[in-house]
N, C-alpha and C positions, 0 to 999 in steps of 0.2 A: 504494500500500500504506500503510495507516495505521500509526501509531507502535506500537501494541500488537502488530499483526501482524508488523511488522519486528523488534520485540524478541523475539517468540516464535521467529521464524526464526533470529535470531542465536544464541539459546540452544540451538536444535537443532544449529546448526553447532558450538557449543562442545562439545556432547555427542558429535557425530560425530568431531571432532578428538581429544577425550580418549580415546574408545573405540579409535580407530585407533592412536594413539600407544601406548596401554597394550598393545594386542594385539601390537604390534611391539617391546615391551620398550624403548621410547625414553623416557628421563626428560624431564619437562617440568613447567612450572607455568603456569597462566593468569595473565596480568597485565592492565594497562590497565583500561579501563572495565568489562569483565566481572568482573575481580577486585574492583573497587570495589563492583559490584552484589552479588557473592557475599558480601561483608563487610558488607552492610547499607546501602550508599550508593545514590546515584541510578542508575537504569537506564541502560545504554549501548545506543545504536542504531547505532554507527559501524562497528566491526570487531572482530575477535577477535585479541588479542595473546597469543602463546604464547612463553614463554621456554624455550629449548633451548640446551644447550652447543654451542659452535661445532663440535666434532668429531662431533656428532650431527645437524647441520642437514641434510646431504644425505640421510641415512637418513629423517629426518622428512618431508622434502619428497617423497621417493620413495614412502613409505608412504601419504601423503595423496593423491598422484596415483593410486596404485594403487587407492585407495578411491573414485576418481571425481572428485576435485577437479582443477582446472586450474592449472598452474604459470604464474608470471609472473616475468620477470627485471627486478627493480628496479635503478635506478642506484645506490642506496645500498649501502655495503659492510658494513653491520651487521645486515642481515636479508635474508630472502627471502620471497616471497609466493606464496600459492595462493588460489584462489577456489573457494568452495562455492556453485555457481550464481553469483549476483551478489555474494555476501557475501565480503568480504576477510578473509583470515587472514594476519596478519604473524607469521612465524617469526623471532623476534628472538634473536640470540646475543650482541650487544654493545650494549645500550641505553645511550645517552648516554656512550659510550666506557668503560662498565663491563662487563666480560665476565660472562656468565651462568656461575656457578660451582656446584660441588657444594654450597657453603654456602647459596647462595640457594635451590637446589632442596630441600636438606635442611630448611630452615626453612619451606617452603611447607606450608600446612595443608589437609587434605582437607575441603572444604566443599561444600555443595549449591549448584549453579548451574544453574538451569532443571531439565531432566529428568534430570540426572545429578549425580554428585559428581566433583570434580577437585581436584588440588593447586592451591592459590591462593597467590600470593606474599603476603608479610606486608604489613600496612598501612604499615609503615615503608618497605619497598622500593617500594611503590606511590608513596608521597609523595616519596621521593628521586628516583625516575624522573620524576615529573611536574614537580618543581621544576627538575631539570636541563635540561628542555626550554626553559625560559624564556631569552630572549635579546633583543637589540635589536629583532628583527622579530616576536617572539612573547612579549608580556609582559602579556597580559590575565589578571589574577588572578581575575576574577569566576567562571569555571567551576569553579575549584578550591576555592572557599570552601564550597560545599555538601558536597564530598567530605570536607574537613577536619571540618566539623560532624558528619558521620555516622561518621567513623572515628577521631576524636581520641582516644578511650579505648584504641584498639588500637595507637597509634603510640608508638614509642620516640623521643621528641623530641630527646634528646641525640644519638642516632645520626643522625637526620635533619640536625641542625645540623652535626655533624662531617663528614658525607659530602657536604654541599653548601656548605661554608664558602668555597670558592673562587668561588662564583657570587654576584655582588652582587644579582641578581634573587631568588635563593633567600633570601638574608639579609634583603632587604626584605620578602619575603612572610612569613617567620617573625616579623619584628618586627610586621607587620600583624596576624597571627593572635594574637600575644601581646597586643597592644593591644586587640583585640576580645574578649579573655578566652576564646578558643577552646582555649588550652592553658595549663597551669600554668607551664611554664618552657621556653623555647626557647633559653636562653642558655648552658646547660652544654654543653661540647664534649667529650663522652666519646669515647674511641677508637672508631672505626668497626669494623665486622666485617672480619676478614681472610678471605682465601680466594680 
């Protein structure tokens, strides 16, 4: 399957997930690469990340299985997974040890993503989550640079700095993008969002 066909298939999965969760009155927001794409960044061809509060995760999984998807039991304790044919959908309730909260879902913006519209997490939340993934075994900044270039005007950089301050990898990345003139100021440490 070529890249364009895979991208179209992934976007159809986003639509199927969004329509199913909406019809079951389950609050959610699209995150990860599909959120980057919806906000004007590079296309994603990997998987669909869906943010759901922990108390809604079982209902979300049940609804998607009832819609014809296949459940999988991951070893991780911060998400669950379903498959739409071969396409992976991660139902995430605690990305990088940060629980999905009403505040995160409230701030999500309804945007077009492929054949549908869906609530999309903020560019600030996208960047915080991507930065908190960095660690000693995963510290290649290269894939994140095009994302920053595309989304930089949508990001609250002081919140990103505040919410990632404990990560030396995030601090290094923020210094890098500041030196590259991709942001005006990454140094202010405003209070992060509560909730």
